[in-house]
C-alpha positions in Angstrom: 14.6 8.2 24.1 13.3 11.5 22.9 10.0 12.9 23.8 8.7 12.6 20.2 9.8 8.9 20.1 8.1 8.3 23.4 4.9 10.0 22.2 4.9 7.9 19.0 5.4 4.7 20.9 2.6 5.6 23.2 0.4 6.5 20.3 1.1 3.3 18.4 0.5 1.2 21.6 -2.8 2.9 22.2 -3.8 2.4 18.6 -3.0 -1.3 18.8 -5.1 -1.6 22.0 -8.0 0.2 20.4 -7.6 -1.9 17.3 -8.0 -5.1 19.2 -11.1 -3.8 21.0 -12.9 -2.4 17.9 -13.3 -3.1 14.2 -10.6 -1.5 12.0 -12.9 1.1 10.4 -13.9 2.5 13.8 -10.4 3.0 15.1 -9.5 6.7 14.9 -6.3 8.6 15.3 -6.7 10.3 18.7 -6.8 14.1 18.3 -6.6 14.0 14.5 -8.6 16.5 12.6 -10.0 15.5 9.2 -10.6 19.2 8.4 -6.8 19.8 8.7 -6.0 16.9 6.3 -7.3 18.2 2.9 -4.7 21.0 2.7 -1.8 18.7 3.5 -3.3 16.0 1.2 -3.6 18.5 -1.7 0.0 19.7 -1.1 1.8 16.4 -0.8 -0.4 13.4 -1.7 -2.7 14.4 -4.6 0.0 14.5 -7.2 0.4 10.8 -6.9 -2.9 9.5 -5.4 -5.1 11.9 -7.3 -7.6 14.5 -6.1 -10.1 11.9 -5.1 -7.5 9.4 -3.8 -8.1 6.8 -6.5 -4.3 6.5 -7.4 -4.8 8.5 -10.6 -2.6 11.5 -9.9 -0.6 13.2 -12.7 2.7 11.6 -11.5 2.8 8.0 -12.8 4.8 5.2 -11.2 5.3 1.4 -11.5 3.8 0.0 -9.3 1.0 2.6 -9.4 0.1 4.6 -6.3 -2.5 3.0 -4.0 -6.2 3.7 -4.5 -6.9 5.2 -1.1 -10.6 4.6 -1.5 -10.3 0.9 -2.1 -11.4 -1.7 0.5 -7.8 -3.0 0.5 -6.6 0.4 1.9 -9.7 1.3 3.9 -9.7 -2.0 5.8 -6.2 -1.5 7.2 -5.8 -0.4 10.7 -4.9 3.3 11.3 -1.6 2.2 12.8 -0.7 0.4 9.5 -1.6 3.4 7.4 0.2 5.8 9.8 3.3 3.6 9.5 3.1 3.5 5.7 2.9 7.3 5.5 5.5 7.9 8.2 8.1 5.3 7.0 7.2 4.9 3.3 6.5 1.7 1.4 9.5 -0.4 0.2 9.8 -1.1 -3.5 7.3 1.7 -4.4 7.6 5.4 -5.0 6.0 6.0 -1.6 8.7 7.7 0.4 8.9 8.4 4.1 7.0 11.5 5.0 8.4 11.6 8.6 11.0 14.1 7.4 8.4 16.6 5.9 5.3 16.1 8.0 4.7 16.2 11.7 3.0 13.3 13.4 0.0 15.6 13.8 -0.1 16.3 10.1 0.1 12.6 9.3 -2.7 12.0 11.7 -4.8 14.7 10.1 -4.2 13.3 6.6 -5.0 9.8 7.8 -8.2 11.0 9.3 -9.0 12.7 6.0 -8.2 9.5 4.1 -10.9 7.8 6.1 -13.5 10.2 4.6 -12.4 9.2 1.1 -13.5 5.6 1.7 -16.9 6.7 3.1 -18.2 7.9 -0.2 -17.4 4.6 -1.8 -19.8 2.6 0.5 
């Protein structure tokens, strides 16, 4: 098993343990930096999910991209959202970003996504 795979397994295991101990909204990606997320988001996510994350980007798909500010997305555990970004979503235009983004960049974007839902409350 590679070091990266071991780190990911450890990260996911720790996230699941934290998720059982705390509400989903309070679980955070360890070491993630929401300040690092906006630039990655603008570069790779905004074209589909929109500048504000509402799923209204300039690229249109069926089914449409997720509204990242919605309770349906914001109520998911970090590990679920990390997996969706890392592995992609079947039967949607959401591809796997594990080939283009590091785990750290995915963590930063995920941490930034949590800030999108805060303004909706």
